[in-house]
N, C-alpha and C positions, 0 to 999 in steps of 0.2 A: 758199736757197729762200724765196720770198716767197708766203705763203698768205693767201687771203681766205675767210673763212668766212660764208656766208650763212644758217647754221643754228645755233642754240644747241647742239644736240646734236653737230654736228661740231666745234664750238669745244671742247666737253668732250673729244672724242676726241683732237683736236689736242694738248691740254695733257696728257692721259694718255700720249700717245706721247712726251712730252718735247720738244715743238716750239713751246712757247708764244712763245719769242723770235722765231720765224719767222713768227708770226701778225701781219699788218700791217692787216688790216681785219675787222670784225665786224658784227653787227647791233645795233640798239638793245636787243634781248632777251637778248644774251649777257651773263650776269651771273655764270656759274660756270665756273672759279674766279674769285675776285673780281678777279684781275689782268687778266681780259678786259675789265673795264669801263673800263680805261685806254687801249684800243686804238681807233683811228679807226673811227667808226660809218659804215658804207657802205649801210645799209639803214634807212629809217625807215618808220613806219606811215602808210598813207594814210587811215586811219580818224579820225573826229573826236576831237580831244584836248581836255583841260581837264578838266571834271567827270567823275568815274567814271560809267561807263555801266551800266545795268542788263544782266542776261543777255539780256533780249528786245531791248533797244536795240542791243546788240553784234550780235545775230543779224540784226536788221533792217538794220543799216548793212552788214554783210558780204553779205547777199543783194541788196541794192540794188546794191552795186558789181559783184557778179558778174553780175547780170542786164543791167547796162549795158556789161559786158565791160570793166570799169575794173579796174586792179590794186590789190590790197589793201596792196601795199608799194611804196615808192618807192626806186629804186636811185639812189644818188649816183654817177652816171655819170663826172663829171669827176674826183671823187676816186679812183674805181677806176682811171682812166686814169693819174693821178698815181702811184699806188701800184705799178703795173706788176707785178701778180701773176703768178706762174708756175702756181699751182693755185688754183681756185675751188671751193669745196665747197658744193653746193646740193642741190635735191630736186624731184621732180615728183609726190610722194606726195599732197600737199594744198595747193591754192592758198591756204587760210586760214593755214597754218602758216608758209609761207616763200615767198620767190620762186621760181617754176618755173623749171627749167633753160632752157627755151625762151626765156623772157624774158631770161634772163641771156645766152644766145647772141646774141640780137639786140642786146643792149646792147653787148656786146663788138665786134660788127661795126660798130655806130654810132660808138663811140669810137676805133675802130682798134686795139684789144687783141686781136690774132688769134693770138698764140702761147700764151696761157693755156691749161692743160688744165682742163677743167670735169668734175668727177665729181659725178654725180647719186646721192644716197642715198635708196632708195625701198622701205624695209622694210615688208612686209605681216604678217610673223610675228615672233615672239620670236626664232627662230633667225636670221632676216635681220637683226635689230638687231645681233646679236653679230657676224655675218659682215661687217656694215657697218664695224666697227672694223678687220677684216683688209683690207677694201678700201682704206680710208684710209691704213692702214700701208703697204700695198703701193704706192700712188701717191706717198707721201711718203718712200720709202725707209727705213721703219721696220717691215718685215714681221716681223722676229723679235721686236721688242717688242710688236707686236700680237699675235703668237701667245701671248705670254706673259699679256697681259692677258686674252684670251679664254679661255685655259685656266684661269686663276684664277677667272674669272666663271662658266665651266661647271661648275667643282667646287662652287661655291656653289649654283648651280642644281640640281645633281644631289643635293646634301644635302637640299634642300627636297622635291624630287620623291620621293626614297626614303622620307622620313618621312611624306609625304601619302599615299603608296600604303596605308599601314596604317590611315588614318583613314577615317571615314564620309564620303560625299559630302554636300555643302551646296549649295543653290541659292543662286547668287550673282547679284546685278545690280550691274554697274559702270556708273553713271550719269555721262555726260560733260558734261552740260549741264542746266540748270534749265528755261529758258523759251525755246524748246520743249524738252521733255525729250528727250536723246539717250542711247541705250545705246552704250557704248563698243566699238569694233571694233578692226580691225588686230591688233596683237599681244596686246591685253588678253584675248580669249578664251583663247589659249595659256596666259597667266599663271594664269588662273582654273582651268584644267584641272590645271596643274602643282602647284597648292597643295591640290588635292582637292576642287575646287567644280565644280559644274555651271553653265556660263556660260548667262545667260538673255538672249533677245531679239536677239543678234547672232550671226553664224556665224564660224567661223575663216576667216582671210584675206579677210574682208569689212570694208568701211569702217563707221566709226560711222552710225548711222541715227536718224532721228527716230522716236519711239514716242508712244503716248498713255498717259495716266494709267491708262486701263482696261487696257491691255496690261500695265502694270507691275503692277497689282493682281492680274490673272488669272494672272501668271507665279509668283506666290506666292514671292518672294524671301525666303529665310531670313536672308541678309545683304545689305545694300545698301552699297556703297562709292561715295561721291560724290567724283568726280574731275573737276571742271570744268576743260577744256583751258585751259591758260594762267593758272591760278590757284594761288597759294601757300595755305598751310593757312589762314591767318587770313581771306583772301578767301573760300575754300571754306566755312569754317565759317559765315559770316555768310549765304551763299547756302542753305546746308543747312538753316539754321533754318526756311526757307519750306517745306521738304518736308512738314512736319507740317500745314500749312495746307490741304493737299489732302486731301480726304475719301477718296478712293480710295487714296492712298498710305498713309494711317492704317490701313487694312484689311489692309495686307501683314504677314506673320508678322514681318519684320524690325522694322517700326515698333512692333508690339505687344510684342516681346521686347527692344527696345532694342538691336539690333544694326545700328544705322544709323552709318556711320562717314563723316568727311570726311578728305581726305588732301591732302598737298602734291603736287598733280597735276603742276605744273610740273617740280619737281625729280625726281620719281620715277616718272611714269607717261606723261605727254605726250611727253616728249623721248627719242627712240630712241637713247640713248647708254649709256655704262658704268653709270650710276646706275639704269638700268632693273631691275637685279638687286637693288638695294636696295628697289626698288618691290615686286618679287616677294616679298622677305622680309617686307615690311610687310603685303602682302596675305595671306600665309601666316597671319600673327598675327591678322588681322581675322577670317579664316574659321575658324581652329582656335587660339584663344588659349591653350587649355590645352596645347597641343603645341609652340608656337613662342615664342621669346623676345619679350618686349615690344620694339617699335621704339623708336628714340631720340625724345626729346620734340621736338615741333615737326614731326613727319612725320605723325601721324594723331591724330585725336581722335573720341571717341564723340559723337555728336549727340543731346543730350537733347531731349525733348518740352517 
């Protein structure tokens, strides 16, 4: 079987299923496990490259392309044609996150690849993230292995949930972007609830949304977890330092008590794959550090004023 993954999370699932050797194409963002970086890259970014962009510059560039109805990602159509994939894994959840499945279907028609099966992974909830592993397993002939993986992940989830039920509720803001500020949605509210938190400013099964600094202040978060989409820990730390420059943020209980954290969002929160359960355990410690084990180094850090 020849598999093309247009999602970093799908790439992780393919490797977890033991099918890394069958993966013939990935995106430029597919970097876990490290073996994925040796695969042909069939998706590149259409955003400006070169110097690092600020969060505002990235947001402006994305909005500009979306307003002009231009793609954010570029498919290497001729390469996909040469690879002759049997299965292509993609999504429709977020145009900013990956190539939408509709664009993939159009590209396949254009280049004459009509026999490939396209599976779109579009989780809105934490449970749907885990069930996505089963969906991939079914398409790739690894249903039994997928069941084993999901079973082990669910056991870890239930261990967190059971312990959190005995703990006090904490008001938690998961902030997904700095400028403009976004509150994290999709599966993140489920994660906050499972670790014994009260999720602020977004609803369950709803997308992330732009909020104001006044809304953040008025929500009175006791814990803030800064998880900018697409950022690793070092990048998130650099951005998070700017939080304390905002007078309204400084008024929050989290800022006053020093319970503001930055996390490796790319690895553990942004990508809806197997490591989302690692993210749950990281979040549990941030909300209830006295009750849960401290996460591995390099996954979370406290943001000092």
